[in-house]
KEBA-330253 format. One record per residue (C-alpha): residue in three letters; x, y, z. Coordinates in Angstrom, 2 decimals, decimal comma. Example, Ala and Ser with C-alpha at 12.3 -4.5 7.8 and 13.67 -1.06 7.14 Angstrom:
REC residuo      px      py      pz
REC     ALA   12,30   -4,50    7,80
REC     SER   13,67   -1,06    7,14
// end
This chain:
REC residuo      px      py      pz
REC     MET  -39,53  -14,80   13,38
REC     ALA  -35,83  -14,82   13,93
REC     GLN  -34,49  -11,91   17,11
REC     GLN  -32,77   -9,66   15,44
REC     ARG  -29,25   -8,65   16,28
REC     PRO  -28,46   -5,78   17,82
REC     LYS  -27,10   -2,79   15,44
REC     LYS  -23,37   -2,06   16,38
REC     ILE  -22,81    0,99   18,05
REC     ARG  -19,99    3,12   15,69
REC     VAL  -17,18    4,78   17,63
REC     PRO  -14,28    7,43   16,75
REC     VAL  -11,58    5,32   15,86
REC     ASP   -8,07    7,18   14,71
REC     GLY   -4,87    5,35   13,48
REC     VAL   -4,08    2,68   11,22
REC     LEU   -3,80   -1,01   11,43
REC     LEU   -1,21   -2,69    9,95
REC     LEU   -2,94   -5,94    8,59
REC     ASP   -1,01   -8,81    7,53
REC     LYS   -3,84   -9,88    5,16
REC     ALA   -4,00  -13,99    4,53
REC     ALA   -4,35  -15,43    1,19
REC     GLY   -8,14  -15,90   -0,19
REC     MET   -9,67  -12,62    0,84
REC     SER  -10,41   -9,44   -0,68
REC     SER   -8,97   -6,27    0,43
REC     ASN  -12,03   -4,75    0,96
REC     ASP  -13,11   -7,78    2,88
REC     ALA  -10,31   -7,35    5,03
REC     LEU  -11,18   -3,70    5,67
REC     MET  -14,87   -4,62    6,51
REC     LYS  -13,96   -7,09    9,28
REC     ALA  -11,59   -4,86   10,51
REC     LYS  -13,87   -1,99   10,82
REC     TRP  -16,94   -4,43   12,06
REC     LEU  -14,27   -5,41   14,25
REC     LEU  -13,09   -1,80   15,81
REC     SER  -16,30   -0,90   15,73
REC     ALA  -14,65    2,34   13,27
REC     LYS  -16,89    4,57   11,97
REC     LYS  -14,96    5,60    9,19
REC     ALA  -12,10    3,22    7,16
REC     GLY  -10,18    2,98    4,08
REC     HIS   -7,05    1,12    2,68
REC     THR   -4,16    2,46    1,00
REC     GLY   -4,01   -0,03   -2,07
REC     THR   -5,25   -3,42   -2,84
REC     LEU   -3,87   -6,74   -2,65
REC     ASP   -4,78   -9,38   -4,97
REC     PRO   -6,89  -12,46   -2,81
REC     PHE   -4,15  -14,81   -3,41
REC     ALA   -1,50  -12,87   -2,71
REC     THR   -0,78  -11,92    1,49
REC     GLY    1,45   -9,25    3,39
REC     LEU    1,36   -5,55    4,21
REC     LEU   -2,48   -3,59    3,95
REC     PRO   -2,45   -0,86    5,73
REC     LEU   -6,17    0,21    6,83
REC     CYS   -6,70    3,53    8,09
REC     PHE   -9,43    4,89   10,29
REC     GLY  -10,89    7,99   10,84
REC     GLU   -8,49   10,75   10,86
REC     ALA   -6,01    8,52    8,83
REC     THR   -7,99    8,42    5,87
REC     LYS   -6,83   11,59    5,55
REC     PHE   -3,60   10,60    4,26
REC     SER   -3,95    7,38    2,78
REC     GLN   -3,43    8,81   -0,76
REC     ASP   -0,02    9,20    0,48
REC     LEU    0,33    5,17    0,49
REC     LEU   -1,41    4,77   -2,79
REC     GLU    1,94    7,12   -4,29
REC     ALA    4,23    5,21   -2,46
REC     ASP    6,95    2,12   -3,32
REC     LYS    5,94   -1,43   -2,11
REC     THR    8,33   -4,28   -1,59
REC     TYR    7,40   -7,66   -1,86
REC     GLU    8,56  -11,38   -2,09
REC     THR    7,70  -13,67   -4,84
REC     VAL    7,65  -17,12   -6,19
REC     VAL    7,57  -16,94  -10,39
REC     HIS    7,09  -20,65  -11,49
REC     LEU    8,43  -20,98  -14,62
REC     GLY    7,48  -23,23  -17,55
REC     ILE    3,20  -22,60  -16,86
REC     THR    1,37  -19,41  -18,08
REC     THR   -2,18  -18,85  -16,69
REC     ASP   -4,29  -16,38  -18,07
REC     THR   -4,07  -14,51  -14,84
REC     GLY   -0,84  -14,04  -14,27
REC     ASP   -1,36  -16,32  -11,37
REC     THR   -2,53  -19,32   -9,39
REC     GLU   -6,23  -18,34   -9,32
REC     GLY   -6,22  -18,49  -13,48
REC     ALA   -6,48  -21,53  -16,24
REC     VAL   -3,20  -22,79  -17,98
REC     VAL   -2,96  -21,22  -21,24
REC     ALA    1,08  -22,66  -21,87
REC     THR    3,81  -24,67  -20,61
REC     GLY    7,18  -24,46  -21,87
REC     GLU   10,75  -26,48  -21,17
REC     VAL   12,54  -24,75  -17,99
REC     SER   16,17  -25,37  -19,01
REC     VAL   17,81  -21,94  -17,75
REC     THR   21,35  -21,16  -16,11
REC     LEU   21,38  -18,65  -13,11
REC     PRO   23,53  -16,44  -15,66
REC     GLN   20,79  -17,07  -17,81
REC     ILE   18,59  -15,45  -15,24
REC     GLU   20,62  -12,93  -13,65
REC     GLN   20,89  -11,23  -17,51
REC     ALA   17,11  -11,69  -17,96
REC     LEU   16,58   -9,93  -14,50
REC     ALA   18,71   -7,11  -15,34
REC     GLY   16,61   -6,38  -18,31
REC     PHE   13,80   -5,42  -15,75
REC     ARG   15,62   -2,96  -13,39
REC     GLY   14,72    1,08  -13,66
REC     CYS   12,49    2,58  -15,55
REC     ILE   10,56    0,14  -17,75
REC     GLU    6,90    0,23  -19,74
REC     GLN    4,45   -2,36  -18,88
REC     VAL    1,41   -3,26  -19,83
REC     PRO   -1,40   -3,45  -17,64
REC     PRO   -3,06   -7,23  -17,13
REC     MET   -7,08   -7,78  -18,63
REC     HIS   -7,38   -9,08  -15,26
REC     SER   -7,58   -5,88  -13,46
REC     ALA   -9,32   -3,33  -11,69
REC     LEU   -8,50   -0,91  -14,33
REC     LYS  -11,61    0,70  -16,08
REC     ARG  -12,24    1,01  -19,38
REC     ASP  -15,74    2,90  -20,65
REC     GLY  -16,58    2,70  -16,59
REC     LYS  -15,94   -1,31  -16,29
REC     PRO  -13,63   -3,01  -15,04
REC     LEU  -10,71   -4,72  -17,45
REC     TYR  -11,53   -7,79  -14,85
REC     GLU  -15,35   -8,18  -16,59
REC     TYR  -14,44   -7,89  -19,43
REC     ALA  -11,45  -10,38  -19,20
REC     ARG  -14,51  -13,08  -18,05
REC     ALA  -16,47  -12,26  -21,03
REC     GLY  -13,45  -13,51  -22,92
REC     ILE  -12,89  -10,19  -24,25
REC     THR   -9,50   -8,98  -24,83
REC     LEU   -8,44   -4,90  -25,05
REC     GLU   -6,13   -3,17  -26,14
REC     ARG   -4,06   -1,67  -23,22
REC     ALA   -1,30    0,74  -23,58
REC     ALA    1,93    0,71  -21,79
REC     ARG    2,70    2,41  -18,83
REC     SER    6,09    3,83  -16,93
REC     ILE    6,97    2,24  -14,14
REC     THR   10,09    1,77  -11,76
REC     ILE   11,57   -1,16  -10,46
REC     HIS   14,10    0,03   -7,99
REC     HIS   15,51   -3,31   -6,81
REC     LEU   14,86   -6,48   -8,02
REC     GLU   17,04   -9,25   -6,23
REC     LEU   17,52  -13,40   -6,95
REC     LEU   16,85  -14,67   -3,94
REC     ASP   16,79  -18,58   -4,61
REC     TYR   16,01  -20,40   -7,81
REC     GLN   14,92  -24,20   -7,42
REC     ALA   14,01  -25,25  -10,61
REC     PRO   10,89  -24,32  -11,91
REC     PHE   10,98  -21,55   -8,90
REC     LEU   12,08  -18,19   -8,61
REC     ARG   11,80  -16,28   -5,89
REC     LEU   12,43  -12,73   -6,12
REC     ARG   12,29   -9,57   -3,97
REC     VAL   11,09   -6,49   -5,44
REC     THR   11,00   -3,00   -4,57
REC     CYS    8,78   -0,96   -7,41
REC     SER    6,75    1,91   -7,84
REC     LYS    2,93    2,71   -8,15
REC     GLY    1,09    1,19  -10,86
REC     THR    3,35   -2,00  -11,02
REC     TYR    2,04   -5,12  -11,46
REC     ILE    3,82   -8,07  -10,21
REC     ARG    1,90  -10,72  -11,67
REC     VAL    3,04   -8,99  -15,19
REC     LEU    6,41   -8,28  -14,03
REC     GLY    6,58  -12,23  -13,43
REC     GLU    4,84  -13,11  -17,17
REC     ASP    7,85  -10,93  -18,80
REC     ILE   10,46  -12,75  -16,69
REC     GLY    8,92  -16,06  -17,87
REC     LYS    8,83  -14,44  -21,92
REC     ALA   12,72  -13,37  -21,66
REC     LEU   13,57  -16,85  -20,44
REC     GLY   11,62  -18,46  -23,22
REC     CYS    9,88  -20,36  -20,86
REC     GLY    6,64  -18,28  -19,55
REC     ALA    5,48  -18,44  -16,40
REC     HIS    3,12  -17,31  -13,76
REC     LEU    2,98  -16,23  -10,20
REC     LYS    2,83  -19,01   -7,54
REC     GLU    3,17  -16,84   -4,43
REC     LEU    3,05  -12,76   -3,72
REC     ARG    3,55  -11,51   -0,22
REC     ARG    3,86   -7,48    0,12
REC     THR    6,46   -6,95    2,80
REC     GLY    6,74   -3,02    2,71
REC     VAL    4,74   -0,12    1,55
REC     GLY    6,83    3,42    2,03
REC     ALA    8,45    3,33    5,07
REC     LEU    5,59    0,84    6,87
REC     THR    7,00   -3,17    7,28
REC     LEU    5,38   -5,46    8,52
REC     ALA    7,44   -5,36   11,82
REC     GLY    4,53   -5,60   14,44
REC     ALA    1,42   -6,03   11,88
REC     ALA   -1,97   -8,10   13,01
REC     THR   -3,35  -10,35   11,56
REC     LEU   -7,47  -10,43   11,39
REC     GLN   -7,38  -13,89   13,72
REC     SER   -5,01  -12,35   16,72
REC     LEU   -7,71   -8,75   15,98
REC     GLU  -10,17  -10,94   17,06
REC     ALA   -9,20  -12,95   19,48
REC     ALA   -8,02   -9,53   21,43
REC     ALA  -10,69   -8,16   24,17
REC     GLU  -12,93   -5,34   22,22
REC     THR  -11,32   -2,92   24,43
REC     ASP   -7,65   -3,82   23,80
REC     ARG   -8,39   -3,22   19,51
REC     PRO   -8,02    0,52   19,53
REC     ALA   -4,41   -0,57   20,64
REC     MET   -3,27   -2,66   18,44
REC     LEU   -3,86    0,24   15,77
REC     ALA   -0,08    2,28   15,09
REC     PRO   -0,64    6,22   15,55
REC     VAL   -1,73    8,74   12,61
REC     ASP    1,26    9,92   12,22
REC     ALA    2,84    6,37   11,27
REC     LEU    2,02    7,10    7,40
REC     LEU    3,86   10,77    8,03
REC     SER    7,67    9,16    9,63
REC     THR    9,63   10,60    6,26
REC     PHE    8,15   14,12    6,34
REC     PRO    9,82   16,44    8,49
REC     GLU    8,08   17,59   11,53
REC     ILE    7,63   21,34   12,84
REC     ARG    5,90   22,21   16,15
REC     LEU    3,83   25,31   16,14
REC     SER    3,33   27,92   20,11
REC     SER   -0,41   27,04   20,80
REC     MET   -0,96   30,29   19,05
REC     LEU    0,15   29,40   16,10
REC     ALA   -1,48   26,13   16,10
REC     THR   -4,34   27,87   16,59
REC     ARG   -4,41   30,00   13,36
REC     PHE   -2,90   26,69   11,49
REC     LEU   -5,90   25,04   11,99
REC     HIS   -7,93   27,69   10,74
REC     GLY   -5,69   27,04    7,35
REC     GLN   -4,12   30,44    7,85
REC     ARG   -0,95   30,73    5,85
REC     LEU    1,58   31,37    8,65
REC     PRO    5,13   33,38    7,95
REC     LEU    7,89   31,93   10,30
REC     GLY   10,81   33,11   12,12
REC     LYS   13,43   31,30   13,20
REC     GLU   12,47   32,71   16,45
REC     ASP    9,04   30,87   16,31
REC     VAL    9,93   27,28   15,32
REC     SER   13,57   24,96   14,25
REC     LEU   12,67   25,19   10,31
REC     PRO   14,02   21,94    8,54
REC     SER   16,41   23,12    5,98
REC     ALA   14,99   21,15    3,05
REC     LYS   11,60   23,17    1,97
REC     GLY    8,29   20,79    1,20
REC     ARG    6,04   18,21    2,48
REC     VAL    6,20   18,37    6,16
REC     ARG    4,33   17,65    9,52
REC     VAL    3,10   19,72   11,77
REC     TYR    2,31   19,53   15,73
REC     ARG    1,66   21,54   18,63
REC     LYS    4,45   22,18   20,85
REC     ASP    3,15   22,01   24,26
REC     ASN    1,48   18,92   23,88
REC     GLY    2,57   17,05   20,97
REC     GLN   -1,06   17,03   19,27
REC     LEU   -0,43   16,21   15,48
REC     LEU   -2,41   19,36   13,48
REC     GLY   -2,02   18,01   10,54
REC     THR    0,28   18,45    7,13
REC     ALA    1,73   21,48    5,56
REC     GLN    3,80   22,64    2,55
REC     LEU    6,96   24,44    4,14
REC     MET    7,68   26,87    0,90
REC     PRO   10,36   29,99    0,39
REC     TYR   10,58   32,87    2,59
REC     GLY    9,76   30,30    5,57
REC     VAL    5,71   30,18    4,87
REC     LEU    3,94   27,68    6,04
REC     ALA    1,11   26,51    3,87
REC     PRO   -1,59   24,22    5,80
REC     GLU   -2,41   21,15    3,38
REC     ARG   -4,33   18,25    5,57
REC     LEU   -5,78   19,26    8,95
REC     VAL   -6,79   16,98   11,83
REC     ALA   -9,59   17,11   14,55
REC     SER   -8,29   17,46   17,93
REC     LEU   -7,04   13,79   18,63
REC     PRO   -6,39   12,47   21,92
REC     GLN   -2,87   12,47   23,58
REC     ALA   -1,17    9,63   23,85
// end
C-alpha cells in the first residue's frame, strides 16, 4: 500500500502576493498553488486573468481577503498585441479561426479607429466568458455551440495608446474600467478597420495603484525557503494605499474595533480634508485597524475591521 503523504499544516498568513502569472495557468490554479506554497489557511484572488494572459494577479491572504473587493472594482492596465486579419471564435489564440481578411491599413486609419474606443463606450460581453445565464457560465453554452443574446454594457476606456505597429500586429496599452474585455476590444478594433482581429498576447501591468514592480512568480516563490516565503508578501494595507489615513489613540482604537461610530475632533486626530473612505491605524504602534467612512461633522463609521496583525 502506498504511503499516504502527511497532511500539510495550514497557518495564518496575512498579506498580498503580487503574482506575475505565467501563460497557460488559470487564475484559480495559480491561487491554489500559491496558497499551498505558503501553507495559508485563507486566500482569494481579486479578479481573474484568462489562462493565455500573463501579468499582475494580486492574491490576498488572511486579513487581506476582507479588502479584495476593492481591487475587483479598480481600473486595470494592460499591454496587448492585436493580430489583425484573423478572427477566432474565442477572440484570442486559444480559439479556432473563423475568418480571415486582408490587412492594408495605415497608421492614420489605425489612430482614427482607436479614437472611437476612448472614453465611455458600449461593449457586448463575449460568449467565452464566466458571466452566468440561468446559473451556467456562458462559456459552457459556447462550448456546446450555443450563442445567446447578450446586452451591451457601459465601460470606460480611460487610456488607449498605440505603442507599435508592425503589420499585422498592433501593440497597445489600455487602462480601463472593471468589466472590460480586452479580447472584445481587440475584435472590435479589427471590425472598425475592416479586417477582423484577435488577441495574440495579453499582459496585465496594473490593478488600481498596484503594478508589477516587485511582483513574484510561482517559480520564485517555490524556489524560496519555506520560512522566507511570507516575506515576499506585501502588507495588507498595500490594497488601501489610495485612501487617506487616520490614526487613533489606543482608547479610540478599542472603541473602533468594537464597531462604534466615533465623533472625532481636531484635538483627537488629524482629519483628512475630504470625506469618504479612509484607512485607520492605531497611533502608538501603527497597527492597521481597518477601513471606515469619514462622515460629515467628523464622524468615523467603521466599515471593515481586521483582527490583530503582527507589527512590522
